[in-house]
Each structure stands twice: as structure tokens, then as C-alpha cells.
PASEBA-1860 file (N, C-alpha, C; in nm, 3 decimals):
! residues 307
1> MNKSIVKV> 16.265/2.823/26.252/16.131/2.763/26.236/16.139/2.612/26.262 ~ 16.047/2.560/26.342/16.048/2.418/26.374/16.011/2.334/26.253 ~ 16.089/2.229/26.231/16.059/2.136/26.122/15.960/2.030/26.170 ~ 15.875/1.985/26.079/15.788/1.871/26.109/15.875/1.747/26.116 ~ 15.840/1.654/26.205/15.917/1.530/26.214/15.899/1.447/26.087 ~ 15.779/1.452/26.026/15.753/1.380/25.901/15.685/1.474/25.802 ~ 15.735/1.476/25.681/15.670/1.551/25.574/15.678/1.469/25.447 ~ 15.564/1.443/25.387/15.557/1.363/25.265/15.497/1.448/25.154
9> EHLSHRYS> 15.564/1.454/25.040/15.520/1.539/24.929/15.501/1.456/24.802 ~ 15.378/1.445/24.756/15.345/1.383/24.627/15.415/1.247/24.610 ~ 15.403/1.165/24.714/15.471/1.036/24.715/15.397/0.933/24.631 ~ 15.471/0.869/24.541/15.414/0.763/24.458/15.517/0.651/24.446 ~ 15.467/0.527/24.440/15.559/0.415/24.419/15.492/0.308/24.336 ~ 15.571/0.254/24.243/15.518/0.153/24.152/15.600/0.025/24.164 ~ 15.530/-0.088/24.175/15.591/-0.220/24.166/15.560/-0.274/24.027 ~ 15.661/-0.290/23.945/15.639/-0.332/23.807/15.546/-0.233/23.738
17> VQWAVSDI> 15.425/-0.275/23.701/15.334/-0.183/23.633/15.225/-0.129/23.726 ~ 15.220/-0.181/23.850/15.112/-0.143/23.940/15.159/-0.037/24.040 ~ 15.080/0.070/24.051/15.110/0.176/24.147/15.053/0.136/24.284 ~ 15.141/0.117/24.382/15.098/0.082/24.518/15.057/0.206/24.595 ~ 15.123/0.318/24.567/15.095/0.446/24.631/15.091/0.552/24.523 ~ 14.993/0.641/24.530/14.976/0.740/24.423/14.954/0.881/24.480 ~ 15.054/0.967/24.465/15.044/1.110/24.495/14.992/1.138/24.636 ~ 15.061/1.081/24.735/15.023/1.101/24.875/15.105/1.215/24.934
25> SFEIPCKG> 15.037/1.305/25.004/15.104/1.415/25.075/15.043/1.429/25.214 ~ 15.127/1.440/25.316/15.080/1.468/25.451/15.197/1.517/25.535 ~ 15.163/1.570/25.652/15.266/1.625/25.741/15.232/1.586/25.884 ~ 15.334/1.549/25.961/15.317/1.519/26.103/15.404/1.618/26.180 ~ 15.340/1.720/26.240/15.416/1.830/26.299/15.460/1.812/26.443 ~ 15.399/1.716/26.515/15.423/1.714/26.659/15.417/1.573/26.715 ~ 15.441/1.565/26.847/15.435/1.437/26.916/15.291/1.386/26.920 ~ 15.276/1.257/26.949/15.145/1.196/26.955/15.146/1.063/26.882
33> IYGLLGSN> 15.030/0.999/26.877/15.018/0.870/26.810/14.932/0.887/26.686 ~ 14.991/0.860/26.573/14.925/0.875/26.443/14.896/0.737/26.386 ~ 14.769/0.708/26.365/14.730/0.580/26.309/14.737/0.583/26.157 ~ 14.814/0.493/26.100/14.817/0.475/25.955/14.721/0.361/25.925 ~ 14.600/0.396/25.885/14.490/0.302/25.874/14.461/0.268/25.728 ~ 14.426/0.143/25.705/14.388/0.101/25.571/14.373/-0.049/25.565 ~ 14.297/-0.096/25.469/14.279/-0.240/25.453/14.408/-0.304/25.404 ~ 14.415/-0.435/25.411/14.534/-0.505/25.363/14.553/-0.479/25.214
41> GAGKSTVM> 14.674/-0.441/25.175/14.703/-0.410/25.036/14.674/-0.267/24.996 ~ 14.639/-0.182/25.095/14.602/-0.044/25.064/14.723/0.043/25.031 ~ 14.841/0.003/25.077/14.961/0.082/25.053/15.033/0.126/25.180 ~ 14.983/0.081/25.296/15.043/0.123/25.424/15.189/0.081/25.436 ~ 15.216/-0.045/25.407/15.353/-0.096/25.421/15.450/-0.025/25.328 ~ 15.403/0.008/25.208/15.487/0.081/25.113/15.526/0.217/25.170 ~ 15.427/0.289/25.227/15.455/0.420/25.287/15.552/0.405/25.404 ~ 15.529/0.307/25.490/15.618/0.286/25.604/15.760/0.254/25.560
49> NILCGVLK> 15.773/0.166/25.462/15.906/0.127/25.416/15.981/0.243/25.352 ~ 15.909/0.331/25.286/15.972/0.450/25.229/16.017/0.545/25.341 ~ 15.928/0.568/25.439/15.963/0.656/25.550/16.085/0.605/25.628 ~ 16.093/0.474/25.642/16.200/0.414/25.722/16.326/0.386/25.640 ~ 16.327/0.424/25.513/16.447/0.408/25.432/16.470/0.268/25.381 ~ 16.368/0.182/25.390/16.381/0.045/25.342/16.359/0.039/25.191 ~ 16.282/0.135/25.140/16.241/0.135/25.001/16.257/0.276/24.945 ~ 16.307/0.287/24.822/16.316/0.417/24.756/16.198/0.435/24.662
57> QTQGNAFI> 16.128/0.542/24.681/16.005/0.568/24.608/16.031/0.597/24.461 ~ 15.928/0.576/24.381/15.936/0.605/24.238/15.931/0.756/24.213 ~ 15.842/0.823/24.284/15.826/0.968/24.268/15.799/1.033/24.403 ~ 15.824/1.164/24.411/15.793/1.239/24.531/15.904/1.235/24.634 ~ 15.878/1.298/24.747/15.979/1.308/24.853/15.920/1.278/24.990 ~ 16.005/1.224/25.076/15.970/1.204/25.216/16.082/1.260/25.300 ~ 16.046/1.339/25.401/16.145/1.402/25.487/16.125/1.358/25.632 ~ 16.233/1.321/25.697/16.231/1.291/25.840/16.316/1.397/25.909
65> NGINTKEN> 16.250/1.477/25.992/16.319/1.587/26.061/16.391/1.677/25.961 ~ 16.329/1.698/25.846/16.385/1.785/25.744/16.485/1.720/25.651 ~ 16.514/1.592/25.672/16.614/1.521/25.590/16.543/1.437/25.485 ~ 16.583/1.451/25.362/16.524/1.375/25.252/16.569/1.229/25.260 ~ 16.473/1.138/25.275/16.507/0.996/25.294/16.569/0.934/25.171 ~ 16.540/0.990/25.056/16.593/0.934/24.932/16.738/0.978/24.909 ~ 16.768/1.102/24.948/16.902/1.156/24.925/16.999/1.127/25.040 ~ 16.947/1.122/25.162/17.032/1.101/25.281/16.970/0.994/25.371
73> TIEAKKFI> 16.961/0.873/25.319/16.891/0.765/25.388/16.950/0.736/25.526 ~ 17.081/0.722/25.534/17.145/0.688/25.661/17.124/0.797/25.764 ~ 17.139/0.922/25.723/17.120/1.033/25.815/16.977/1.038/25.867 ~ 16.880/1.014/25.779/16.740/1.016/25.820/16.708/0.903/25.918 ~ 16.772/0.786/25.896/16.745/0.670/25.981/16.785/0.692/26.127 ~ 16.876/0.785/26.152/16.918/0.813/26.289/16.803/0.861/26.376 ~ 16.701/0.916/26.312/16.587/0.971/26.385/16.469/0.875/26.392 ~ 16.487/0.752/26.339/16.376/0.658/26.325/16.399/0.530/26.405
81> GFLPQKPP> 16.294/0.481/26.469/16.290/0.347/26.525/16.179/0.272/26.456 ~ 16.202/0.146/26.421/16.104/0.072/26.340/16.082/-0.066/26.397 ~ 15.956/-0.101/26.417/15.919/-0.237/26.455/15.829/-0.294/26.347 ~ 15.884/-0.381/26.260/15.800/-0.445/26.157/15.697/-0.538/26.221 ~ 15.603/-0.584/26.141/15.499/-0.673/26.193/15.560/-0.799/26.253 ~ 15.664/-0.851/26.192/15.738/-0.963/26.250/15.866/-0.907/26.309 ~ 15.878/-0.898/26.441/15.995/-0.836/26.503/16.126/-0.902/26.456 ~ 16.228/-0.822/26.427/16.356/-0.875/26.377/16.442/-0.929/26.491
89> LYNDLTVE> 16.399/-1.040/26.549/16.465/-1.094/26.668/16.566/-1.203/26.632 ~ 16.668/-1.217/26.717/16.766/-1.325/26.706/16.742/-1.419/26.823 ~ 16.682/-1.533/26.793/16.631/-1.621/26.899/16.737/-1.680/26.989 ~ 16.859/-1.695/26.939/16.963/-1.762/27.018/17.047/-1.665/27.101 ~ 17.010/-1.538/27.100/17.075/-1.440/27.188/16.989/-1.419/27.311 ~ 17.050/-1.379/27.421/16.970/-1.335/27.535/16.912/-1.198/27.502 ~ 16.813/-1.157/27.580/16.751/-1.027/27.559/16.856/-0.916/27.567 ~ 16.942/-0.925/27.667/17.046/-0.824/27.686/17.145/-0.823/27.569
97> EYLSYTAE> 17.186/-0.940/27.524/17.279/-0.949/27.410/17.215/-0.891/27.284 ~ 17.089/-0.924/27.264/17.021/-0.876/27.143/17.010/-0.723/27.143 ~ 16.971/-0.667/27.255/16.955/-0.522/27.261/17.090/-0.450/27.249 ~ 17.194/-0.508/27.303/17.328/-0.450/27.287/17.368/-0.452/27.141 ~ 17.336/-0.561/27.073/17.369/-0.573/26.932/17.294/-0.468/26.849 ~ 17.163/-0.448/26.879/17.086/-0.349/26.803/17.137/-0.207/26.831 ~ 17.187/-0.183/26.951/17.246/-0.051/26.982/17.372/-0.029/26.898 ~ 17.452/-0.134/26.884/17.574/-0.125/26.800/17.537/-0.099/26.655
105> LRHMPDNE> 17.430/-0.163/26.606/17.386/-0.140/26.469/17.349/0.007/26.446 ~ 17.300/0.073/26.552/17.262/0.215/26.541/17.383/0.307/26.562 ~ 17.503/0.249/26.569/17.627/0.324/26.585/17.630/0.406/26.713 ~ 17.568/0.352/26.819/17.574/0.419/26.947/17.715/0.406/27.005 ~ 17.766/0.507/27.073/17.899/0.498/27.136/17.905/0.381/27.234 ~ 18.015/0.309/27.234/18.029/0.190/27.320/18.002/0.222/27.467 ~ 18.044/0.339/27.511/18.029/0.371/27.654/17.887/0.411/27.692 ~ 17.795/0.416/27.593/17.655/0.451/27.622/17.561/0.331/27.611
113> IAAAVGEV> 17.611/0.221/27.555/17.523/0.108/27.524/17.465/0.042/27.648 ~ 17.548/0.014/27.748/17.499/-0.055/27.868/17.387/0.022/27.935 ~ 17.405/0.154/27.947/17.301/0.237/28.010/17.174/0.239/27.925 ~ 17.190/0.245/27.793/17.074/0.247/27.703/16.996/0.116/27.712 ~ 17.069/0.004/27.718/17.004/-0.126/27.731/16.926/-0.133/27.862 ~ 16.990/-0.089/27.971/16.923/-0.091/28.101/16.797/-0.006/28.102 ~ 16.803/0.107/28.034/16.689/0.199/28.030/16.570/0.139/27.957 ~ 16.593/0.077/27.840/16.480/0.020/27.765/16.429/-0.109/27.830
121> LELCAISH> 16.519/-0.184/27.896/16.474/-0.301/27.970/16.374/-0.260/28.078 ~ 16.405/-0.149/28.145/16.318/-0.099/28.252/16.188/-0.045/28.193 ~ 16.200/0.037/28.088/16.083/0.099/28.029/15.985/-0.004/27.975 ~ 16.036/-0.110/27.914/15.951/-0.213/27.853/15.917/-0.326/27.950 ~ 15.958/-0.310/28.076/15.927/-0.406/28.183/15.976/-0.547/28.149 ~ 16.101/-0.557/28.103/16.159/-0.687/28.070/16.296/-0.707/28.137 ~ 16.324/-0.626/28.239/16.453/-0.637/28.308/16.475/-0.777/28.365 ~ 16.369/-0.839/28.414/16.381/-0.971/28.477/16.407/-1.081/28.374
129> FRKRLVKN> 16.398/-1.047/28.245/16.426/-1.145/28.140/16.557/-1.115/28.067 ~ 16.640/-1.029/28.122/16.757/-0.983/28.048/16.852/-1.097/28.011 ~ 16.857/-1.202/28.092/16.949/-1.313/28.067/16.880/-1.431/27.997 ~ 16.753/-1.416/27.968/16.679/-1.525/27.904/16.696/-1.518/27.752 ~ 16.702/-1.637/27.689/16.709/-1.641/27.543/16.578/-1.588/27.484 ~ 16.590/-1.511/27.378/16.473/-1.451/27.314/16.371/-1.558/27.275 ~ 16.419/-1.675/27.227/16.327/-1.779/27.180/16.243/-1.839/27.292 ~ 16.284/-1.818/27.417/16.212/-1.875/27.531/16.111/-1.777/27.591
137> LSGGYQQR> 16.091/-1.662/27.525/15.992/-1.565/27.572/15.857/-1.591/27.507 ~ 15.751/-1.548/27.574/15.617/-1.555/27.515/15.606/-1.452/27.404 ~ 15.498/-1.464/27.326/15.477/-1.370/27.216/15.469/-1.226/27.263 ~ 15.402/-1.203/27.377/15.387/-1.069/27.430/15.521/-1.008/27.470 ~ 15.605/-1.090/27.533/15.736/-1.039/27.576/15.833/-1.026/27.459 ~ 15.820/-1.109/27.359/15.901/-1.091/27.238/15.865/-0.957/27.172 ~ 15.736/-0.923/27.176/15.693/-0.794/27.120/15.754/-0.679/27.199 ~ 15.764/-0.694/27.329/15.827/-0.591/27.413/15.975/-0.574/27.378
145> VGIAQAII> 16.041/-0.686/27.351/16.181/-0.679/27.310/16.192/-0.607/27.176 ~ 16.097/-0.636/27.085/16.096/-0.567/26.957/16.077/-0.417/26.972 ~ 15.990/-0.378/27.065/15.969/-0.235/27.092/16.095/-0.174/27.152 ~ 16.159/-0.249/27.241/16.281/-0.198/27.305/16.390/-0.167/27.202 ~ 16.408/-0.256/27.103/16.512/-0.230/27.002/16.477/-0.109/26.915 ~ 16.347/-0.081/26.902/16.305/0.031/26.818/16.331/0.166/26.885 ~ 16.342/0.168/27.018/16.357/0.296/27.088/16.491/0.310/27.160 ~ 16.580/0.210/27.146/16.703/0.209/27.225/16.791/0.330/27.195
153> HKPQLVVF> 16.787/0.383/27.074/16.871/0.497/27.037/16.798/0.631/27.051 ~ 16.684/0.628/27.121/16.604/0.747/27.148/16.566/0.823/27.020 ~ 16.503/0.755/26.926/16.464/0.822/26.801/16.349/0.919/26.825 ~ 16.338/1.019/26.738/16.227/1.114/26.748/16.099/1.055/26.690 ~ 16.114/0.960/26.598/15.999/0.896/26.533/16.009/0.746/26.550 ~ 15.899/0.684/26.596/15.893/0.539/26.609/15.775/0.489/26.525 ~ 15.803/0.389/26.441/15.702/0.335/26.351/15.672/0.190/26.390 ~ 15.547/0.161/26.420/15.504/0.027/26.459/15.410/-0.028/26.353
161> DEPTNGLD> 15.437/-0.150/26.307/15.351/-0.216/26.209/15.272/-0.327/26.278 ~ 15.142/-0.306/26.296/15.053/-0.404/26.360/15.113/-0.455/26.492 ~ 15.142/-0.366/26.589/15.216/-0.406/26.709/15.141/-0.500/26.803 ~ 15.008/-0.508/26.792/14.933/-0.597/26.883/14.882/-0.721/26.811 ~ 14.923/-0.741/26.688/14.875/-0.855/26.610/14.917/-0.987/26.675 ~ 14.820/-1.076/26.697/14.849/-1.208/26.752/14.861/-1.215/26.903 ~ 14.841/-1.103/26.972/14.851/-1.103/27.118/14.716/-1.128/27.182 ~ 14.719/-1.178/27.307/14.592/-1.200/27.376/14.544/-1.066/27.434
169> PNQIIEIR> 14.417/-1.060/27.480/14.360/-0.931/27.525/14.441/-0.860/27.632 ~ 14.495/-0.934/27.729/14.575/-0.870/27.834/14.705/-0.814/27.778 ~ 14.769/-0.889/27.688/14.892/-0.841/27.626/14.866/-0.717/27.542 ~ 14.752/-0.714/27.473/14.717/-0.599/27.391/14.706/-0.473/27.477 ~ 14.639/-0.484/27.591/14.625/-0.370/27.681/14.761/-0.322/27.730 ~ 14.849/-0.416/27.764/14.983/-0.380/27.813/15.066/-0.311/27.705 ~ 15.061/-0.362/27.582/15.138/-0.302/27.472/15.084/-0.164/27.439 ~ 14.953/-0.148/27.444/14.895/-0.015/27.420/14.946/0.086/27.522
177> ELIRGIAK> 14.949/0.046/27.649/14.997/0.136/27.754/15.144/0.171/27.732 ~ 15.222/0.073/27.690/15.364/0.096/27.662/15.381/0.196/27.549 ~ 15.302/0.181/27.444/15.311/0.272/27.329/15.267/0.413/27.369 ~ 15.165/0.423/27.452/15.122/0.555/27.500/15.235/0.624/27.576 ~ 15.307/0.547/27.658/15.419/0.602/27.732/15.530/0.651/27.639 ~ 15.558/0.573/27.536/15.661/0.610/27.438/15.622/0.739/27.367 ~ 15.493/0.755/27.338/15.446/0.871/27.261/15.454/1.001/27.340 ~ 15.473/0.995/27.472/15.487/1.117/27.551/15.617/1.190/27.517
185> ERTVILST> 15.716/1.115/27.470/15.847/1.173/27.444/15.879/1.184/27.295 ~ 15.800/1.119/27.210/15.833/1.117/27.068/15.708/1.094/26.983 ~ 15.724/1.102/26.854/15.613/1.080/26.761/15.604/0.932/26.728 ~ 15.483/0.880/26.728/15.460/0.738/26.697/15.366/0.727/26.577 ~ 15.406/0.646/26.480/15.315/0.607/26.371/15.282/0.461/26.391 ~ 15.153/0.431/26.398/15.107/0.295/26.422/15.025/0.250/26.302 ~ 15.075/0.154/26.229/15.005/0.105/26.111/14.916/-0.013/26.149 ~ 14.792/-0.009/26.105/14.700/-0.118/26.136/14.581/-0.117/26.040
193> HILSEVQA> 14.516/-0.232/26.026/14.390/-0.240/25.953/14.275/-0.260/26.050 ~ 14.305/-0.261/26.181/14.205/-0.288/26.284/14.149/-0.156/26.336 ~ 14.023/-0.130/26.309/13.962/-0.003/26.345/13.959/0.021/26.495 ~ 13.931/-0.083/26.573/13.923/-0.066/26.718/14.059/-0.030/26.777 ~ 14.166/-0.073/26.713/14.301/-0.040/26.760/14.326/0.110/26.747 ~ 14.284/0.165/26.635/14.299/0.309/26.613/14.217/0.387/26.715 ~ 14.095/0.345/26.734/14.005/0.414/26.828/14.060/0.409/26.970 ~ 14.125/0.299/27.006/14.172/0.279/27.143/14.298/0.358/27.175
201> ICDHILMI> 14.383/0.384/27.076/14.515/0.433/27.109/14.559/0.559/27.036 ~ 14.503/0.587/26.919/14.557/0.695/26.835/14.493/0.832/26.863 ~ 14.571/0.937/26.837/14.522/1.074/26.846/14.476/1.125/26.709 ~ 14.548/1.082/26.606/14.522/1.127/26.469/14.518/1.006/26.376 ~ 14.453/1.024/26.262/14.443/0.916/26.164/14.485/0.964/26.027 ~ 14.566/0.882/25.962/14.595/0.897/25.820/14.545/0.769/25.755 ~ 14.443/0.780/25.672/14.385/0.660/25.612/14.423/0.651/25.465 ~ 14.478/0.537/25.428/14.515/0.509/25.289/14.427/0.398/25.235
209> EQGKLVFS> 14.375/0.420/25.117/14.297/0.317/25.052/14.325/0.320/24.903 ~ 14.356/0.202/24.848/14.389/0.188/24.707/14.500/0.285/24.666 ~ 14.596/0.298/24.757/14.715/0.378/24.728/14.699/0.527/24.742 ~ 14.583/0.574/24.785/14.559/0.717/24.798/14.524/0.753/24.942 ~ 14.563/0.873/24.982/14.527/0.923/25.114/14.383/0.974/25.108 ~ 14.293/0.908/25.181/14.151/0.943/25.174/14.102/1.017/25.297 ~ 14.184/1.020/25.403/14.144/1.093/25.523/14.268/1.130/25.604 ~ 14.266/1.252/25.659/14.370/1.295/25.752/14.304/1.386/25.854
217> GTVEEFDN> 14.310/1.347/25.981/14.246/1.427/26.086/14.250/1.356/26.218 ~ 14.179/1.410/26.317/14.174/1.349/26.449/14.081/1.227/26.448 ~ 14.093/1.146/26.552/14.005/1.029/26.565/13.860/1.076/26.578 ~ 13.840/1.186/26.650/13.703/1.238/26.667/13.646/1.282/26.533 ~ 13.726/1.349/26.452/13.680/1.391/26.320/13.647/1.269/26.233 ~ 13.728/1.166/26.245/13.704/1.043/26.170/13.574/0.978/26.215 ~ 13.555/0.974/26.346/13.436/0.910/26.403/13.308/0.983/26.363 ~ 13.322/1.115/26.341/13.205/1.196/26.306/13.199/1.228/26.158
225> YIVPNTIY> 13.275/1.155/26.078/13.284/1.186/25.936/13.148/1.174/25.867 ~ 13.074/1.072/25.902/12.940/1.054/25.845/12.837/1.105/25.946 ~ 12.750/1.192/25.901/12.647/1.247/25.989/12.552/1.136/26.033 ~ 12.528/1.122/26.163/12.435/1.018/26.210/12.298/1.033/26.143 ~ 12.240/0.921/26.105/12.113/0.929/26.032/12.007/0.835/26.087 ~ 12.027/0.787/26.208/11.925/0.700/26.269/11.908/0.734/26.417 ~ 11.790/0.701/26.467/11.757/0.716/26.609/11.727/0.578/26.664 ~ 11.780/0.548/26.781/11.745/0.424/26.851/11.638/0.460/26.953
233> VSLADAPS> 11.529/0.387/26.952/11.422/0.413/27.048/11.371/0.281/27.105 ~ 11.344/0.282/27.235/11.289/0.165/27.304/11.156/0.205/27.368 ~ 11.050/0.134/27.330/10.915/0.165/27.378/10.856/0.040/27.444 ~ 10.829/0.047/27.575/10.781/-0.070/27.648/10.646/-0.119/27.598 ~ 10.562/-0.024/27.554/10.430/-0.061/27.499/10.421/-0.005/27.357 ~ 10.503/-0.062/27.270/10.523/-0.006/27.136/10.403/-0.032/27.044 ~ 10.373/0.063/26.957/10.269/0.042/26.855/10.327/-0.038/26.738 ~ 10.249/-0.053/26.634/10.298/-0.124/26.516/10.397/-0.036/26.440
241> VDVLSQVE> 10.474/-0.101/26.352/10.569/-0.027/26.268/10.496/0.074/26.182 ~ 10.380/0.036/26.133/10.301/0.127/26.048/10.265/0.255/26.122 ~ 10.228/0.241/26.249/10.190/0.358/26.329/10.313/0.447/26.352 ~ 10.425/0.386/26.387/10.548/0.463/26.408/10.590/0.536/26.281 ~ 10.570/0.471/26.168/10.611/0.529/26.040/10.533/0.655/26.006 ~ 10.415/0.672/26.069/10.332/0.789/26.041/10.374/0.912/26.121 ~ 10.464/0.893/26.217/10.509/1.006/26.299/10.586/1.104/26.210 ~ 10.556/1.233/26.229/10.617/1.338/26.145/10.770/1.336/26.156
249> GITQVEEL> 10.835/1.346/26.040/10.982/1.351/26.038/11.048/1.216/26.019 ~ 10.969/1.108/26.027/11.024/0.972/26.016/11.004/0.919/25.874 ~ 11.109/0.859/25.820/11.101/0.805/25.683/11.097/0.653/25.681 ~ 11.155/0.589/25.782/11.161/0.443/25.783/11.177/0.394/25.926 ~ 11.120/0.278/25.955/11.131/0.217/26.088/11.179/0.073/26.073 ~ 11.285/0.039/26.148/11.336/-0.099/26.150/11.307/-0.160/26.286 ~ 11.254/-0.282/26.286/11.234/-0.355/26.412/11.365/-0.421/26.451 ~ 11.409/-0.399/26.576/11.533/-0.458/26.625/11.508/-0.571/26.723
257> GGPNFRIH> 11.383/-0.604/26.743/11.348/-0.710/26.837/11.296/-0.653/26.967 ~ 11.191/-0.714/27.020/11.133/-0.666/27.146/11.081/-0.525/27.131 ~ 11.110/-0.436/27.226/11.057/-0.299/27.222/11.148/-0.201/27.148 ~ 11.248/-0.252/27.080/11.352/-0.165/27.024/11.335/-0.143/26.873 ~ 11.360/-0.018/26.830/11.345/0.019/26.690/11.459/0.111/26.647 ~ 11.491/0.105/26.520/11.584/0.201/26.460/11.503/0.289/26.366 ~ 11.511/0.419/26.386/11.429/0.515/26.314/11.517/0.596/26.217 ~ 11.476/0.602/26.090/11.540/0.689/25.992/11.456/0.816/25.980
265> FTDVDLAM> 11.522/0.929/25.958/11.450/1.055/25.964/11.494/1.151/25.854 ~ 11.410/1.255/25.836/11.448/1.366/25.747/11.500/1.483/25.829 ~ 11.448/1.500/25.950/11.488/1.607/26.040/11.499/1.547/26.180 ~ 11.619/1.543/26.234/11.640/1.472/26.360/11.565/1.536/26.476 ~ 11.568/1.668/26.485/11.501/1.735/26.597/11.349/1.714/26.589 ~ 11.295/1.728/26.470/11.152/1.708/26.452/11.111/1.565/26.486 ~ 11.186/1.469/26.437/11.154/1.328/26.460/11.159/1.294/26.609 ~ 11.264/1.340/26.678/11.277/1.308/26.820/11.168/1.376/26.903
273> DRLVEQSA> 11.140/1.504/26.870/11.034/1.575/26.943/10.899/1.506/26.926 ~ 10.869/1.468/26.801/10.739/1.406/26.776/10.729/1.267/26.839 ~ 10.838/1.193/26.840/10.837/1.062/26.905/10.809/1.074/27.054 ~ 10.874/1.171/27.119/10.852/1.192/27.262/10.706/1.234/27.288 ~ 10.657/1.326/27.204/10.518/1.373/27.219/10.419/1.258/27.202 ~ 10.433/1.182/27.092/10.340/1.073/27.062/10.347/0.962/27.166 ~ 10.466/0.939/27.219/10.480/0.838/27.324/10.403/0.878/27.449 ~ 10.412/1.007/27.482/10.341/1.055/27.601/10.190/1.051/27.580
281> VNHWKMVE> 10.144/1.095/27.463/10.000/1.100/27.435/9.940/0.960/27.426 ~ 10.013/0.868/27.362/9.959/0.734/27.336/10.007/0.627/27.435 ~ 10.078/0.671/27.537/10.124/0.580/27.644/10.209/0.465/27.589 ~ 10.306/0.501/27.502/10.397/0.399/27.448/10.506/0.362/27.548 ~ 10.516/0.438/27.658/10.614/0.410/27.766/10.758/0.408/27.711 ~ 10.803/0.523/27.669/10.939/0.535/27.615/11.043/0.509/27.724 ~ 11.129/0.411/27.699/11.235/0.375/27.794/11.366/0.446/27.758 ~ 11.391/0.458/27.627/11.517/0.517/27.582/11.500/0.575/27.442
289> IRLEKSSL> 11.569/0.687/27.418/11.577/0.743/27.284/11.713/0.811/27.270 ~ 11.783/0.780/27.162/11.916/0.840/27.142/11.951/0.840/26.993 ~ 12.035/0.936/26.959/12.085/0.946/26.823/12.199/0.847/26.806 ~ 12.194/0.769/26.700/12.299/0.668/26.677/12.412/0.726/26.592 ~ 12.533/0.714/26.645/12.651/0.758/26.570/12.697/0.645/26.478 ~ 12.751/0.681/26.367/12.801/0.580/26.274/12.918/0.504/26.337 ~ 12.923/0.375/26.314/13.035/0.295/26.365/13.159/0.323/26.282 ~ 13.275/0.294/26.340/13.400/0.310/26.266/13.400/0.225/26.140
297> DTIFAELS> 13.336/0.107/26.148/13.330/0.020/26.030/13.254/0.087/25.916 ~ 13.145/0.156/25.951/13.066/0.225/25.850/13.147/0.336/25.785 ~ 13.219/0.413/25.869/13.301/0.523/25.818/13.411/0.468/25.729 ~ 13.473/0.362/25.777/13.583/0.300/25.700/13.532/0.258/25.562 ~ 13.415/0.194/25.560/13.359/0.149/25.433/13.326/0.266/25.341 ~ 13.274/0.373/25.400/13.238/0.490/25.321/13.363/0.555/25.259 ~ 13.466/0.572/25.341/13.588/0.637/25.293/13.661/0.551/25.189 ~ 13.658/0.422/25.208/13.729/0.334/25.115/13.642/0.295/24.996
305> KKK> 13.523/0.356/24.988/13.434/0.338/24.873/13.390/0.193/24.859 ~ 13.376/0.124/24.973/13.330/-0.014/24.969/13.188/-0.018/25.022 ~ 13.095/-0.037/24.935/12.953/-0.037/24.976/12.910/-0.178/25.014
END
């Protein structure tokens, strides 16, 4: 029977008297990009550090490829690549020297290191910087070096903590593409508090808030978590708000400026049908009508109980 690459059972961790993580359970069965989403201080870093063997949990178990991280930390780490939010770089080494050193830290056989370094240099598009000192690279290329060290030993699981933080828009696009390429061969966990980052790159979401797992599912399921409850309508020759409010099925009308309105309803089909009918009868000249989906920010706020 195939083992899940990650399995977490009733995981809890306490710092002094405060519980950072409380009774979290989830499973990651296959390849893909899993977003570990949550606001700052939600418990994401604690979960990541436990998974990567940096921290031993107070209660519960975490398994990497079937290996208990608490009981066999070193063995579990062989299957993990980790890029913290601040890449663990040595500025006075060249890129090639640094990657060779990180390969040695992973106990890779000496006769395999040169080929492994060459492979990640190529994959991360930094071969032309192999002889350059790490400190002389831009932030985007330093991040690429950080990614390279995380995958040099071909781990089955790669964990990234805020991998695009501080990068410019072009660098963000490039790093996202690099991570997508990495995820074709292995499982990726990407920790972030940025909702657009999850939407842009992840297949699945695990959301932690106040130390508890509040959502686990696909990005589409997350996006549709809250049922849409408004209609956007644009009327070139719009009536007054009072007149619109009298249309059957409508409970509230918000003016958005110009010919645009946001409509709240009790029955979406009834409200949309009546709006189209009344527009035709009264010559309101309907330009657009559509159901508004909840934004990721709205869903995030709802799940994290922040009104």
C-alpha cells in the first residue's frame, strides 16, 4: 500500500503556556503544490518546523514517507528539502561552492555531488553564476540558490516558506514557474499569508488559523467556500435605487458609481430574471449582469473568524 508523503495526526505544540498549534490532523497523499495558508502568527511556521525536524512537538505525530519525525528525525530528513523565509546562504562562498557544501551536509556520496550541483544549477537557471559569490547576487537569484540547495538531494517533499517575499513582480513570476516545475516530480508545501500567491500557484490549500486547521481542500473549493450573495449589474439608463429595490427577489441595492450597482437577493434566479425583464420593459439599457463570487479575502476572513 502506498504511503502518503506527509501524514499529521493530532499535532499540538506549546511554547511555555501558549499553544501555537492545537490538534491538527491532515494528510498529503500525492504530488502537487499544497498551500499552507494563514495569517502571521497562525501556527504555520510551527507546523513547518515540526515537519522538517527542526522542532519536536508537544503532542501528536508527524510522518514523512511513513517515518515518524519525532522518533527518527534524521531518517525523515532524507526525504525533505527546506527553504526558510530567509535562505540559509553563505555569502562568501561561490554559488558552486555553496551548493557542493549543502550536498555534503545531506551526506550525498562524493562521486555524485558534482553532477547534482550541475543539475540544480541548470534547473534553477543559475549556471552562469556558478563562480560568483553568493553575496554579489540579486535577491531573486539568491532565492534561486536557496531553492537549489533545497532540491539538490532530490527529496520527495520540498517545503518553501514565503518563497516570493520581497521579490519584484518579474522575479515572482519566475520563481512561481520554477516551483511549478519542481512540483512535477515531487510534493511541494508552500507556506504563505498572501492569498493571491495561493491562488496563482497552489493546487490544494491547508489553512491554519489560531493554531487550528480550519480548511483543507482544493483552491476551487476554497474559492467557492462562501456562496455568492450579490449580483453586479450595469444599466446605461438606470432608475433610482428605490425603484430597483422594488424588483422581486431583491433585498438591497448598493450604488457603485455611474450606471453600476451591487444587488443583494433572496433568490438569485428570480432576481436576475426580474432584473432582465424590468430592464427590457422600462428601457434601462442593461449593459452587464453577473453573479459576483466572493473574493479570497472575504473567504479568508470568514474562515479565520475575523469579521
